[in-house]
C-alpha positions in Angstrom: 66.2 -35.4 -250.5 65.2 -38.3 -252.8 63.5 -41.3 -251.3 63.2 -44.7 -253.0 61.1 -47.7 -251.9 63.2 -50.5 -250.4 62.1 -52.8 -253.2 63.4 -50.5 -255.8 66.8 -50.2 -254.1 67.0 -54.0 -253.7 66.1 -54.5 -257.3 68.7 -51.9 -258.5 71.4 -53.4 -256.3 70.6 -56.9 -257.5 70.6 -56.0 -261.2 73.8 -53.9 -260.9 75.4 -57.0 -259.3 74.3 -59.2 -262.1 72.3 -61.5 -259.8 69.0 -63.2 -260.2 66.5 -63.1 -257.4 67.4 -66.7 -256.6 71.1 -66.0 -256.4 70.5 -63.0 -254.2 68.2 -65.0 -252.0 70.8 -67.8 -251.7 73.6 -65.3 -250.8 71.5 -63.6 -248.2 70.0 -66.9 -246.8 66.5 -65.7 -247.7 63.8 -67.3 -249.8 63.5 -66.2 -253.4 59.8 -65.5 -252.9 60.7 -63.0 -250.2 63.1 -61.1 -252.5 60.4 -61.1 -255.2 57.7 -59.7 -252.8 60.1 -57.0 -251.5 61.0 -56.0 -255.1 57.3 -55.8 -256.1 56.6 -53.7 -253.0 54.3 -56.4 -251.6 56.4 -56.8 -248.5 58.4 -54.3 -246.4 61.7 -55.7 -245.1 63.0 -55.1 -241.7 66.1 -52.9 -241.5 68.2 -56.0 -240.8 66.8 -57.9 -243.9 67.2 -54.8 -246.1 70.8 -54.4 -245.2 71.5 -58.1 -245.5 70.1 -58.1 -249.0 72.1 -55.1 -250.1 75.2 -56.5 -248.5 74.7 -59.8 -250.3 74.5 -57.9 -253.6 77.8 -56.1 -252.8 76.4 -52.8 -251.6 76.2 -50.9 -248.3 73.7 -48.3 -247.5 74.6 -45.1 -245.6 71.7 -43.2 -244.1 71.6 -40.0 -242.0 69.0 -37.9 -240.4 68.6 -34.4 -241.8 66.5 -31.9 -239.8 64.1 -29.8 -241.8 62.4 -26.6 -240.8 58.8 -27.0 -239.8 56.5 -24.3 -241.3 55.1 -21.9 -238.8 57.4 -23.2 -236.1 60.8 -22.2 -234.7 63.1 -23.7 -232.1 62.9 -20.4 -230.1 59.2 -21.1 -229.5 60.3 -23.9 -227.2 62.5 -21.7 -225.0 59.7 -20.7 -222.6 58.8 -24.3 -222.0 62.4 -25.3 -221.4 63.0 -22.3 -219.0 59.9 -23.4 -217.0 61.6 -26.8 -216.3 63.5 -27.4 -213.1 67.3 -27.8 -213.5 66.9 -31.5 -213.0 64.2 -31.7 -215.7 66.4 -29.8 -218.1 69.2 -32.3 -217.5 66.8 -35.2 -218.2 65.7 -33.5 -221.4 69.3 -33.1 -222.5 70.0 -36.7 -221.6 67.1 -37.9 -223.7 68.2 -35.8 -226.7 71.7 -37.1 -226.4 70.4 -40.7 -226.3 68.2 -40.0 -229.4 71.2 -38.6 -231.3 73.4 -41.5 -230.3 70.8 -44.0 -231.4 70.2 -42.2 -234.6 73.9 -42.3 -235.5 73.9 -46.1 -235.2 71.2 -46.4 -237.9 
């Protein structure tokens, strides 16, 4: 999975849209200096600002979580811990996992 700093993605979107930093800032109701600092990697935008800048350049970002295997670990290693829980505690754990997955899908 490739990862790119937010500033690189903002810069690429802005250039592909044919916008200057000032034009992107105006469209996104952000200061030009903020756009410049983000593009240089001197500031890290919030998720909201990041999406607003991309949207102002005419792009949308789609992100998803991808589980990856952890070396030296296996999901079955957690079975004994789960089996030791009371039925109520298992239901609480299931609820927490469900909430996490629901929240992750919103991102």
